N, C-alpha and C positions, 0 to 999 in steps of 0.2 A: 498562616499561608495555606491553602489547600495542596494535597497532594496529587501529580498528574501521573499516571501511570505514561508510558513510553510512546503508548499510540496515541492519547488523549494531546501529548505534548504534541508528535507528532502533527497531527488533526490540526490543533488549533495554530501551529506553524507556516502548516501548507494554506490554512486559510488568510493569513496575515499578509503570507510574501505573495500570493498568488492573487490576492485583494478577490476572492470567491466570496460569493453570495449565496455559498449552501456549505453543509459540512461534509467535507471528503473524507469520511470513514473508512469506506474502504478502500482508498486511496492507502490512508494511513495505516491500516492494519496488512495491505499487501506489503508495503516497504519495510514494515517489522517481520512479516512472516520471511520476506526475503532474506532478509539483511541476520535475523535469528534463529530460524529454524529450519533454513534450506541446505541439506547436505549435500556431500559428494557423491554423485549420481542420481540427484533427483531429480525428474522431468519437470520443464518450463512449459507451459503453453502461452504465447503471449497472444491477444484474443480482440476484437475492437468486435467493442458492444459484445450482449449474450452469447451469439452463436457463432460468432466470424473467426473459427482460428485461423492466426494469421502466420505461427512459427510454432513449432514444437523442437525440444531441444534436450541435451542431457547433461 
């Protein structure tokens, strides 16, 4: 059995659950970073696309 990292597992899960035809690597990485690397006091930018910032929060 092949070892999957947490990000790879999330990527495959997103693809299966949402029936995606692309690899959601950015979605998986963002979820991993949010749940494992965020600390109290960090800033969060919620964006639409690559240029439009919708919300900034701390």
